[in-house]
N, C-alpha and C positions, 0 to 999 in steps of 0.2 A: 504494500500500500504506500509506503514511504517513497519507494522508487518511482511509482506512478505519479505521485505528487511532484517529485523533483523534476521528472520529465515534462510534466505539464508546465511547471515554472519556466523551464528552459524553452519550451515551445512558445509560450507567451512572449518571452523576451525576444526570441528570434522573429516573431511576427512584428513586434515593435521596431526591431532593427531593420527588417525587410521593408516595412512601410516607409520609415523615415529615409533610409538610404535610397530606396527606389524613387521616392518623391524628389529628393534632391538630385539624384542621378539623372532622371528624365528631364527635370527642369534645366539643369546645367548643360546637358547634352543637346537638347532640342530647342531650348528657349533662352540662350545665354544673354541675348539683348534685353529681353524682358527682365531677367534677373538683375542685370547690371543697372537698368533704369530704376527698378524697385529699390536698389541699394542707395540711390541718390548720391553716388560717388562723384567726386569733383574731378578727379584725374582721369585722363583718357586711358583706355585699356583695350588691347586686342582681345576680341571675344574668344579666341582660341585658348586663352589662359583660363577661361571659365569652362569651355566645352570639354577639354581633355579630362578634367576632374570628374565630369559627369559620367564618363565611361567607366572610370574606376569605381565610383560610388554605385553605379548601376550593377556592376559585376559583384560587388560585395553584397548588395541586396539579393541578387540571384543565389549567391552562396548561402545566405541566411535561409532562403526558401528551401534549399536542398537539405540543410541541417534540420529544419522544421519537419520535413517529410521523413527523414531517417536520421535521428540524432546519434545513433550508436557509432562509436569510433570516429567522431568528428571533433576531437579535442583541439586539433590543429587549427581548424577554421574558427572555433570559438575563441581561441587565444588571439588569432589575427584580428577578429572582430573587436575584442577587448582593447587591443593595442591601437587599432585604428580609431575607435571611439575616443580613447584617452588622448591620443596625439592630436586629433582634429579639435577636440574640446580645448585642450591646453594651447594649441596654436591660435585658435580664435580668441581665447582669453588674453594671451600674450599680445596679439596684434591690437586688441582693443585698449589694453593698458599702456603699452609702450610705443606703438607705432603711429599714434594719432590717426586712427582710421577715420576716413571721411564718410563712411556709410552710416546710416541711422543706427542708433543704439539697439533698438528692438530687432532690426534686420540682422545685425551682427551677433547679438547675444543669444537669440533664439536657437540657432544651431549649436552654439557653444553649450548651452544648458542641456539641450537634447542629447548631445554626444556625451557629456559628462554624466548625465543620468543613465544613458545606455551603458556606459562603462561600469558603473556601480551595479546596475541590474545584471549585467553579464557576469560580473564577479560573483554575485549572489547566486545566480542560477547555475553557474559552473560548479560552485562548491557543492551544491545539492546533487548535481548529476555526474559527479566524478566517475562513478562506477560504469555508467553507460557510455561515457565519452571516451574511455580508454582507447 
């Protein structure tokens, strides 16, 4: 019973990861101009710098879907997802605090908080599902 509950926790976190990374991945990949305009950034930017990250985020979202479908022996992907969420969140936080970001606060910090939250949820879910993830 405990193992079923821990697998459910992992699956819920993988769905959250999938939805958020798929949303940002598709947005950055297909609509980089709209994303850039929504950021209200003052400096000019080549949209390819937004678009390439969309592909990577989209791929991570697809990986989360695969873990959701079959969580056994997927410890490697869960670790990569944890590291990804942590580094994205910390990178966004650092750029907001020290780089004088010109985008709006809410536009910048929303993905920061989403990723840091996903990191903690992934750590929590991974701890409970250690046996199945091996």
